[in-house]
C-alpha positions as a printed Julia matrix, in Angstrom:
134×3 Matrix{Float64}:
 125.2    99.17  127.94
 122.68  100.17  125.26
 119.03   99.11  125.48
 117.72   98.05  122.03
 114.21   99.18  122.95
 115.25  102.8   122.74
 116.31  104.85  119.73
 118.76  107.62  120.55
 119.24  110.71  118.43
 120.56  114.23  118.9
 117.02  115.36  119.69
 116.12  112.76  122.3
 115.39  109.17  123.17
 112.28  107.38  121.87
 110.61  104.01  122.03
 107.78  104.02  119.49
 106.2   100.73  118.59
 103.28  100.15  116.26
 101.04   97.11  116.05
  99.78   97.08  112.45
  97.27   94.61  110.99
  95.99   94.4   107.42
  94.02   91.89  105.34
  93.72   90.79  101.73
  90.69   92.2    99.92
  87.54   90.38  101.06
  89.73   88.67  103.66
  90.5    85.86  101.23
  92.86   83.17  102.47
  95.76   83.68  100.03
  98.72   84.13  102.39
 100.11   80.64  102.72
 103.12   78.61  101.58
 105.51   80.39   99.23
 103.44   83.59   99.3
 103.79   83.82  103.1
 107.51   83.07  102.88
 108.06   85.78  100.25
 105.89   88.23  102.18
 108.1    87.75  105.25
 111.21   88.46  103.16
 109.62   91.63  101.8
 108.62   92.81  105.27
 112.26   92.48  106.37
 113.47   94.41  103.31
 110.98   97.24  103.8
 111.81   97.53  107.49
 115.55   97.67  106.8
 115.13  100.32  104.07
 113.14  102.53  106.44
 115.31  101.99  109.53
 112.48  100.17  111.33
 112.88   97.16  113.59
 110.4    94.3   113.37
 109.86   92.93  116.87
 107.19   90.32  116.1
 105.11   89.31  113.11
 102.67   86.65  112.04
 101.38   86.01  108.55
  98.02   84.28  108.83
  96.18   82.92  105.77
  93.81   85.92  105.79
  95.66   88.72  107.59
  99.06   90.03  108.67
 100.12   91.18  112.16
 103.33   93.12  112.6
 104.84   94.82  115.63
 107.44   97.29  114.42
 109.57   99.89  116.17
 109.64  103.12  114.14
 111.21  106.58  114.17
 109.35  109.5   115.77
 108.78  111.04  112.32
 106.96  107.96  110.93
 103.17  108.13  110.95
 101.11  104.93  111.31
  99.46  105.65  107.94
 102.85  105.91  106.24
 104.1   102.7   107.84
 101.0   100.78  106.7
 101.17  102.34  103.22
 104.8   101.34  102.72
 104.28   97.75  103.85
 101.05   97.26  101.9
 102.08   99.09   98.73
 105.37   97.37   98.07
 104.23   93.89   99.11
 101.17   94.14   96.86
 103.22   95.15   93.82
 105.9    92.51   94.29
 103.64   89.6    95.25
 101.26   90.22   92.33
 104.23   90.41   89.95
 105.89   87.23   91.25
 102.8    85.04   91.67
 100.75   84.95   88.46
  97.55   83.84   90.19
  97.76   86.87   92.5
  98.54   89.09   89.52
  95.05   88.46   88.16
  93.67   90.3    91.2
  93.29   94.02   90.61
  93.96   94.69   94.3
  95.71   92.45   96.85
  95.09   94.29  100.12
  91.89   95.84  101.41
  91.97   99.63  101.79
  91.75   99.49  105.56
  94.29   98.62  108.24
  94.52   98.67  112.02
  97.36  100.51  113.77
  97.89  101.06  117.47
 100.81  102.59  119.26
 102.42  100.28  121.75
 103.71  101.73  124.97
 106.79  100.54  126.75
 104.77   98.71  129.44
 102.46   96.78  127.1
 105.07   95.67  124.57
 105.28   92.14  125.98
 101.51   91.8   125.83
 101.43   92.69  122.13
 104.32   90.37  121.38
 102.56   87.48  123.19
  99.33   88.23  121.29
 101.05   88.12  117.91
 103.09   85.03  118.78
  99.92   83.11  119.72
  97.78   83.95  116.68
  97.73   80.34  115.52
  96.3    79.27  118.9
  93.14   81.24  118.07
  92.5    79.56  114.72
  89.58   77.17  114.93
């Protein structure tokens, strides 16, 4: 029986997860309603195109958390760049009020590798983001 946590290739077996977080410029609260719904669709498309598996995600009004399983050749910077670049272009094109913004996302992002043991901890953290909102 195959374990979905592991990616098998001719060169080996890997389990590489990344916890990536990014925010809109000035941490403005623009990620709600239809924008959040469309952003989630785009995240799924980008993951599928790159052969990544989204394990958990949460779109908050002022930031995005995503836990994604990637290939061993994918760098955290490249993963963040692909998610942020495409979503910025598409969301600003589809939502006129976002299109007036020169930049949607801030330049920075947070990325941490997630080991096999701590995967459940990261998943729980992302799933309970709304519990932390005051």
